[in-house]
Steps between C-alpha positions, in 0.01 A plus 500: 500500500626848410438769758432844351414838646238678289430870487188687399629558146469124449194432717275751325573333165337181623166679472534763228604495136831683504847459352670188641168359631565157349844481662353619831242222492781246458627610842182348647615151392463241778875442511554855627476581871394867507559751775448876531536758775173620651566828318350332194149555641505883503691497173245286319223715649672812372542359148131408492402844630705669225340281234154584638576873498611475136181303429700202374311265733180516701461484875352153463800377302747642754313330786499171308874529438560554872286197585686288244838622624411387854450145375841468333766282662736779604668502840486852644798611709485795741717791386645609833790249515618614155496877554870532600614300196256682273635836616856390419395372156312826432809703596723295268267484201301823516171305497223556753484312827171357368675339201795403715278308743430245229873468432584473870245220537649317199852540634410375848293212358787401270291532186418752228243772455318469169400842371354677198625835630772587247627801698550286809662219304740736323585698813641200686705339222831636632430415863557171677122472546474434124547129581155518662295649217348338195341673201143377434584358157803303624487139620518453879 
């Protein structure tokens, strides 16, 4: 089994037709053991809120996505143990502590974060944390 940390850039693609959605759905394969920091909840809520404000989805659709997300086999890890590491990663890479929490979780879990966030992926390529990130279209 391959353990992977997933971020909201991947998780939202499980429900919406977006670039890299097919690759994101492959992450849900039964051979993958998925984990995310509890930060994913407010992040997915915020993405859905933005899509509702832009009238890309209805309130009913956003509520259905939340309900479906709850049923997915993703272990949710509390953020607080990863804050010190996330702050160090953010300082080194110039990425937010929010993004760095996913990387800190991957580093401490000894696995990789799979992301569709190109800015995040590119920003960490010259840092030692790059061993813990995987582009959505790449094989785990």
